[in-house]
C-alpha positions as CSV (number, residue, x, y, z in Angstrom):
1,X,116.3,84.9,121.8
2,X,113.9,84.8,118.9
3,X,114.3,81.4,117.2
4,X,113.1,82.8,113.9
5,X,115.7,85.6,113.9
6,X,118.7,85.5,111.5
7,X,122.0,84.7,113.3
8,X,123.5,87.9,114.8
9,X,120.2,89.8,114.6
10,X,117.9,90.8,117.4
11,X,114.2,90.0,117.1
12,X,113.4,93.6,116.4
13,X,116.0,93.8,113.6
14,X,114.7,90.6,112.1
15,X,111.2,92.1,111.9
16,X,112.7,95.2,110.3
17,X,114.5,93.0,107.7
18,X,111.2,91.2,107.0
19,X,109.5,94.6,106.6
20,X,112.2,95.8,104.1
21,X,111.9,92.5,102.1
22,X,108.1,92.8,101.8
23,X,108.0,96.4,100.9
24,X,110.8,96.0,98.3
25,X,109.0,93.0,96.8
26,X,105.7,95.1,96.6
27,X,107.5,97.9,95.0
28,X,109.0,95.6,92.5
29,X,105.6,94.1,91.5
30,X,104.0,97.6,91.2
31,X,107.0,98.8,89.2
32,X,106.8,95.9,86.7
33,X,103.0,96.5,86.4
34,X,103.7,100.1,85.7
35,X,106.3,99.2,83.0
36,X,103.6,97.1,81.3
37,X,101.3,100.2,81.0
38,X,103.7,101.4,78.2
39,X,102.1,98.7,76.0
40,X,98.7,99.7,76.9
41,X,99.4,103.3,76.1
42,X,101.0,102.4,72.7
43,X,97.9,100.2,71.8
44,X,95.4,102.8,72.7
45,X,97.4,105.5,70.7
46,X,97.7,103.1,67.7
47,X,94.0,102.4,67.9
48,X,93.3,106.2,68.0
49,X,95.6,106.7,64.9
50,X,93.8,103.9,63.0
51,X,90.3,105.0,63.8
52,X,91.1,108.7,63.1
53,X,93.2,108.4,60.0
54,X,91.9,105.2,58.2
55,X,88.4,104.9,59.3
56,X,87.7,108.6,59.7
57,X,86.0,107.9,63.0
58,X,88.0,109.7,65.8
59,X,87.6,108.3,69.3
60,X,87.6,111.1,71.9
61,X,88.6,109.1,74.8
62,X,91.8,107.6,73.5
63,X,94.2,110.6,74.2
64,X,92.6,111.2,77.6
65,X,92.9,107.5,78.5
66,X,96.5,107.6,77.5
67,X,97.0,110.7,79.8
68,X,95.5,108.9,82.7
69,X,97.6,105.8,82.0
70,X,100.7,107.9,81.8
71,X,99.8,109.5,85.2
72,X,99.4,105.9,86.6
73,X,102.7,104.9,85.1
74,X,104.5,107.9,87.0
75,X,102.6,107.2,90.2
76,X,103.4,103.5,90.2
77,X,107.0,103.9,89.1
78,X,107.8,106.1,92.1
79,X,108.2,103.3,94.7
80,X,110.2,101.1,92.2
81,X,112.5,104.1,91.5
82,X,113.2,104.6,95.2
83,X,113.7,100.9,95.9
84,X,116.3,100.6,93.1
85,X,118.0,103.9,94.0
86,X,117.4,105.2,90.5
87,X,116.0,108.6,91.5
88,X,117.8,111.9,90.5
89,X,120.3,113.4,92.8
90,X,122.9,116.1,92.7
91,X,126.2,114.2,92.4
92,X,128.7,117.0,92.8
93,X,130.4,115.4,95.8
94,X,128.2,112.5,96.7
95,X,130.1,110.0,94.6
96,X,133.3,110.8,96.4
97,X,131.8,109.8,99.8
98,X,132.5,106.5,101.4
99,X,129.6,103.9,101.7
100,X,129.1,105.1,105.3
101,X,129.2,108.8,104.2
102,X,126.6,108.1,101.5
103,X,124.4,106.3,104.1
104,X,124.7,109.4,106.4
105,X,123.7,111.8,103.7
106,X,121.0,109.6,102.4
107,X,119.6,109.1,106.0
108,X,119.5,112.9,106.4
109,X,117.8,113.6,103.1
110,X,115.3,110.7,103.3
111,X,113.6,112.5,106.1
112,X,113.0,115.5,103.8
113,X,111.4,113.0,101.3
114,X,109.2,111.5,104.1
115,X,108.1,115.0,105.0
116,X,107.3,115.9,101.3
117,X,105.4,112.6,100.8
118,X,103.4,113.1,104.0
119,X,102.3,116.6,102.8
120,X,101.5,115.1,99.3
121,X,99.5,112.3,101.0
122,X,97.5,114.7,103.1
123,X,96.7,116.7,99.9
124,X,95.8,113.6,97.9
125,X,93.5,112.4,100.7
126,X,91.8,115.8,100.8
127,X,91.6,115.8,97.0
128,X,90.1,112.2,96.9
129,X,87.6,113.1,99.5
130,X,86.5,116.1,97.4
131,X,86.3,114.0,94.2
132,X,84.2,111.4,96.0
133,X,81.9,114.0,97.6
134,X,81.3,115.9,94.4
135,X,81.5,112.9,91.9
136,X,84.3,115.0,90.3
137,X,84.7,114.4,86.5
138,X,87.2,115.7,84.0
139,X,85.6,118.4,81.9
140,X,85.9,117.0,78.4
141,X,83.9,115.2,75.7
142,X,84.5,111.8,77.3
143,X,83.9,113.3,80.8
144,X,85.6,110.5,82.9
145,X,85.6,110.3,86.7
146,X,88.9,111.4,88.3
147,X,88.2,109.3,91.4
148,X,90.2,106.2,90.2
149,X,93.3,108.1,89.3
150,X,93.2,110.1,92.6
151,X,92.7,106.9,94.5
152,X,95.7,105.4,92.8
153,X,97.8,108.5,93.5
154,X,96.9,108.1,97.2
155,X,97.8,104.3,97.3
156,X,101.1,105.0,95.5
157,X,102.1,107.7,97.9
158,X,101.4,105.4,100.8
159,X,103.6,102.8,99.1
160,X,106.3,105.5,98.5
161,X,106.2,106.4,102.2
162,X,106.5,102.7,103.1
163,X,109.5,102.5,100.7
164,X,111.0,105.6,102.2
165,X,111.0,104.0,105.7
166,X,112.5,101.0,104.1
167,X,115.3,103.1,103.0
168,X,115.7,104.6,106.5
169,X,116.2,101.1,107.8
170,X,118.6,100.2,105.0
171,X,120.8,103.3,105.7
172,X,120.7,102.6,109.4
173,X,121.9,99.0,108.6
174,X,124.7,100.4,106.5
175,X,125.8,102.6,109.3
176,X,125.8,99.5,111.6
177,X,127.9,97.6,109.1
178,X,125.0,95.3,108.1
179,X,122.8,94.9,105.1
180,X,119.1,94.5,104.7
181,X,117.5,93.0,101.5
């Protein structure tokens, strides 16, 4: 028996519990970083308002930077939302299910999420490759590169996929009468 395994857990199950803890921790850190982006967006918009209205010197990049930051906020918030089970779901009958019943439904639906995220990841990889090959820029006065935001999207989709597999393991553990966290 694996001496590092927790009591009552096989070696493989111990590794899965470690995986879940690591992915959950990464999702938390990324989520807290995403939350801090609100302050950056507020600061940039305030700077824009001051330069435009008081100094009569509009900065053309401020609103666009805020849009990119908001996109990063959404991308980075995805894994955190999954980890904390705060995503939107139809709750017509779900709340009436037992804990095991909810785990069965969640285990079935998480595979739809994994498929969706896989398709999104394939598309984001293709989009990033195109952006790099063509040095894609946003057509505007500021003309920023879209490579960083597309790269962030791809990284966040990978983290969401890892978090979705963490959910699979958590639901299986619930069905086995155990907990992972």
